[in-house]
Backbone bond lengths (Angstrom), bond angles and torsions (degrees), N, CA, C in turn:
res aa  C-N    CA-C-N  psi(-1)  N-CA   C-N-CA  omega(-1)  CA-C   N-CA-C  phi
1 G - - - 1.493 - - 1.381 108.92 -
2 S 1.353 121.23 161.39 1.426 131.73 172.76 1.519 111.01 -75.40
3 N 1.343 114.83 139.02 1.521 115.51 175.25 1.538 109.47 -118.37
4 G 1.373 111.92 24.64 1.536 114.98 176.91 1.461 119.93 80.99
5 D 1.346 117.12 2.18 1.417 124.02 -179.01 1.593 105.47 -70.28
6 S 1.417 109.25 143.81 1.470 112.12 -179.13 1.591 111.51 -153.17
7 V 1.268 116.89 158.41 1.471 119.24 -176.81 1.546 101.09 -135.85
8 T 1.397 113.90 131.13 1.509 116.86 179.19 1.602 101.47 -123.56
9 Q 1.324 116.73 131.07 1.345 121.02 172.62 1.614 118.56 -137.15
10 T 1.273 116.85 164.18 1.455 119.38 -178.63 1.507 110.38 -41.14
11 E 1.391 115.18 126.53 1.482 118.51 -178.88 1.484 113.31 -95.08
12 G 1.456 112.91 147.81 1.440 119.17 171.93 1.575 112.46 76.73
13 Q 1.256 112.00 179.11 1.481 123.24 -178.22 1.440 110.19 -64.80
14 V 1.364 120.50 141.88 1.447 125.69 173.11 1.490 111.57 -115.55
15 I 1.188 123.35 113.28 1.496 118.60 -175.16 1.442 113.07 -109.29
16 I 1.284 127.54 114.11 1.317 130.37 -174.92 1.692 112.13 -131.64
17 S 1.290 120.38 161.88 1.379 123.30 -176.83 1.433 112.76 -82.79
18 E 1.329 124.86 140.58 1.316 125.88 178.50 1.523 119.70 -56.60
19 G 1.287 121.77 126.38 1.581 121.86 -172.54 1.485 107.49 99.66
20 T 1.316 126.11 -9.04 1.498 117.81 177.88 1.529 107.43 -103.76
21 S 1.233 113.57 172.35 1.491 119.65 -168.18 1.532 109.42 -88.62
22 L 1.434 111.86 155.75 1.397 115.91 -176.67 1.500 106.98 -131.99
23 T 1.303 117.29 146.09 1.529 125.78 173.59 1.495 108.92 -136.14
24 V 1.269 116.31 121.60 1.556 116.76 176.62 1.563 98.84 -115.23
25 N 1.414 113.36 120.81 1.421 121.66 -174.99 1.568 108.86 -75.91
26 C 1.387 115.63 144.46 1.402 120.99 171.04 1.498 108.34 -144.70
27 S 1.259 114.60 123.18 1.521 124.21 176.19 1.474 104.72 -121.36
28 Y 1.412 113.52 151.25 1.470 119.66 178.43 1.529 111.66 -134.91
29 E 1.311 115.68 161.05 1.469 122.07 170.59 1.425 112.90 -134.26
30 T 1.268 121.62 120.81 1.379 127.85 -175.89 1.480 113.54 -153.90
31 S 1.323 120.44 146.19 1.342 125.40 167.37 1.417 120.57 -81.83
32 Q 1.385 113.59 -11.09 1.365 124.68 -176.84 1.566 114.89 -96.18
33 Y 1.248 116.34 -171.48 1.572 119.05 175.00 1.548 103.64 -114.06
34 P 1.308 124.76 93.79 1.433 125.29 -159.53 1.582 109.37 -94.47
35 A 1.223 121.16 152.63 1.338 126.20 155.69 1.520 108.85 -74.89
36 L 1.346 114.63 149.14 1.654 120.98 -176.80 1.473 104.19 -124.53
37 F 1.355 109.45 146.04 1.374 120.72 178.62 1.434 117.16 -137.02
38 W 1.435 120.71 148.30 1.477 121.28 162.68 1.445 107.13 -115.89
39 Y 1.378 119.71 136.91 1.417 123.53 169.10 1.540 109.57 -117.32
40 V 1.276 117.57 159.51 1.400 122.54 178.58 1.578 108.15 -129.80
41 Q 1.247 112.90 134.95 1.441 119.05 173.21 1.467 117.63 -120.23
42 Y 1.378 119.74 112.90 1.431 121.89 -178.42 1.429 108.43 -86.97
43 T 1.311 116.19 156.88 1.575 122.90 -177.62 1.552 110.32 -51.82
44 G 1.371 114.51 123.82 1.510 118.10 174.45 1.445 109.54 83.21
45 E 1.331 122.81 4.22 1.462 120.92 177.03 1.526 109.14 -124.31
46 G 1.328 118.45 163.27 1.436 126.96 172.91 1.481 113.07 -75.18
47 P 1.303 121.68 158.36 1.388 123.93 176.90 1.477 114.51 -62.35
48 Q 1.395 116.30 137.61 1.490 117.93 -178.14 1.521 103.65 -126.48
49 L 1.341 114.54 150.65 1.552 121.15 -179.28 1.551 107.33 -69.88
50 L 1.315 114.72 127.30 1.406 116.04 171.74 1.545 112.99 -88.82
51 F 1.360 115.81 -43.89 1.484 123.34 168.06 1.505 108.93 -174.14
52 R 1.432 114.35 159.26 1.467 123.35 177.16 1.526 108.48 -126.10
53 V 1.326 115.22 149.86 1.575 120.59 167.97 1.423 104.01 -130.06
54 S 1.468 115.57 156.03 1.323 122.62 177.00 1.479 116.85 -130.29
55 K 1.325 112.27 -4.04 1.580 119.09 175.27 1.433 119.58 -113.77
56 A 1.293 118.28 150.33 1.543 117.92 175.97 1.531 107.68 -62.12
57 N 1.386 115.71 139.85 1.473 122.39 175.28 1.530 113.62 72.51
58 E 1.354 114.19 6.05 1.491 117.24 175.04 1.583 109.38 -79.35
59 K 1.283 117.03 142.46 1.452 122.14 172.13 1.457 114.14 -104.00
60 G 1.225 114.58 130.79 1.522 120.73 172.68 1.522 109.82 -103.45
61 S 1.309 116.01 140.66 1.533 120.21 176.34 1.482 112.77 -151.42
62 N 1.464 111.41 147.17 1.485 115.97 178.12 1.453 98.02 -166.64
63 K 1.428 116.33 147.06 1.506 128.24 175.37 1.594 109.73 43.01
64 G 1.231 118.50 46.28 1.429 126.04 175.48 1.586 113.07 76.14
65 F 1.317 122.42 -1.79 1.453 128.18 176.13 1.534 107.70 -87.11
66 E 1.250 114.88 148.01 1.537 119.13 170.40 1.492 110.34 -148.08
67 A 1.317 114.83 158.65 1.532 121.52 177.18 1.591 104.48 -154.36
68 T 1.317 113.74 136.54 1.491 121.28 176.04 1.455 111.87 -105.52
69 Y 1.272 116.08 128.20 1.532 122.63 175.63 1.529 112.32 -71.66
70 N 1.382 113.09 94.66 1.463 118.92 -179.60 1.500 112.86 -96.74
71 K 1.279 117.75 95.05 1.465 120.96 -174.50 1.532 109.52 -72.65
72 E 1.332 119.23 -23.41 1.499 118.08 -174.94 1.553 103.69 -71.74
73 T 1.279 126.03 -39.84 1.423 130.10 -176.61 1.628 112.57 -103.14
74 S 1.250 115.64 5.32 1.510 120.17 178.65 1.414 106.75 48.19
75 S 1.377 122.51 55.67 1.394 128.76 179.98 1.498 112.18 -131.47
76 F 1.282 113.81 158.44 1.486 122.04 -179.71 1.502 110.61 -157.24
77 H 1.392 110.71 57.61 1.556 114.58 -168.17 1.609 110.77 -75.96
78 L 1.315 109.61 131.92 1.553 116.09 174.07 1.460 114.77 -81.60
79 K 1.303 116.35 124.62 1.532 125.14 175.75 1.427 117.56 -127.87
80 K 1.390 112.56 148.03 1.368 123.93 175.09 1.481 112.19 -137.73
81 A 1.206 123.56 123.89 1.505 125.03 179.92 1.441 113.93 -60.94
82 S 1.321 124.51 -45.11 1.407 122.86 -169.79 1.655 102.11 -141.64
83 I 1.309 112.57 109.81 1.421 114.24 -175.87 1.469 114.30 -89.15
84 Q 1.335 121.47 153.02 1.523 121.68 -178.28 1.503 105.38 -125.13
85 E 1.327 112.97 163.32 1.393 116.00 179.63 1.497 118.56 -64.16
86 S 1.354 114.11 -26.56 1.448 120.72 170.16 1.621 117.38 -65.05
87 D 1.305 115.40 -6.90 1.431 124.29 -178.10 1.550 107.42 -91.28
88 S 1.243 123.80 -9.35 1.452 131.85 174.65 1.511 110.22 -51.58
89 A 1.370 119.40 108.62 1.413 125.04 -167.90 1.540 112.28 -168.46
90 V 1.219 121.07 173.07 1.429 127.73 173.99 1.647 99.75 -101.62
91 Y 1.320 114.92 130.30 1.553 125.08 178.65 1.523 108.22 -111.40
92 Y 1.335 116.35 129.05 1.444 118.33 179.49 1.590 104.92 -123.06
93 C 1.335 111.18 132.09 1.431 121.61 168.12 1.486 113.58 -90.29
94 A 1.260 126.47 136.52 1.483 124.03 -175.84 1.589 109.46 -144.58
95 L 1.183 115.84 153.81 1.546 121.87 175.90 1.506 109.13 -121.16
96 S 1.254 117.13 154.51 1.428 127.41 171.43 1.512 115.69 -135.66
97 D 1.296 121.20 118.36 1.397 124.43 173.20 1.512 113.65 -47.18
98 T 1.316 120.33 142.90 1.419 122.90 168.72 1.543 107.02 -89.00
99 V 1.301 109.83 117.73 1.536 116.64 -173.86 1.552 106.55 -133.89
100 A 1.368 114.64 150.57 1.407 120.49 170.75 1.534 115.41 -53.11
101 E 1.284 115.71 146.34 1.569 116.88 178.88 1.601 107.37 -63.61
102 S 1.228 120.34 -24.67 1.427 118.78 -177.26 1.494 112.37 -74.83
103 A 1.369 114.20 -13.75 1.468 119.97 -174.21 1.576 107.99 -83.83
104 G 1.346 116.12 -0.54 1.470 116.10 -179.76 1.457 114.26 93.80
105 G 1.262 121.40 8.42 1.424 118.24 177.93 1.546 114.56 93.16
106 A 1.389 115.22 172.12 1.393 117.10 -172.03 1.587 115.73 -101.94
107 E 1.283 117.36 151.15 1.437 117.86 -177.79 1.496 108.72 -89.98
108 H 1.221 124.92 130.13 1.413 125.50 172.77 1.484 112.15 -86.36
109 K 1.405 118.57 129.96 1.408 123.19 -176.73 1.397 110.95 -121.64
110 L 1.417 113.31 109.48 1.404 119.12 179.36 1.484 115.13 -97.59
């Protein structure tokens, strides 16, 4: 069943020039203490994990992208200082409740 958790991110296509910076906003609502994820999906491929973080103020990074787990503002914005054409893709923010292993694992919510 749903427990009211949600993720809101920048909607629609973002068009920017090569070499400029990118920010994809991600905010979340949850009553839990979640792990946070960014996934990337290139054309013709399935989604793949970019990185995950599980602690407040922790920074995730990969391929020049980074995002900081800001518990105070409930945000996990994806940033890259200099975007390249090869970065063209769909980016997904997701959260996962922190649960005991005996509960059967966490549900990923995209």
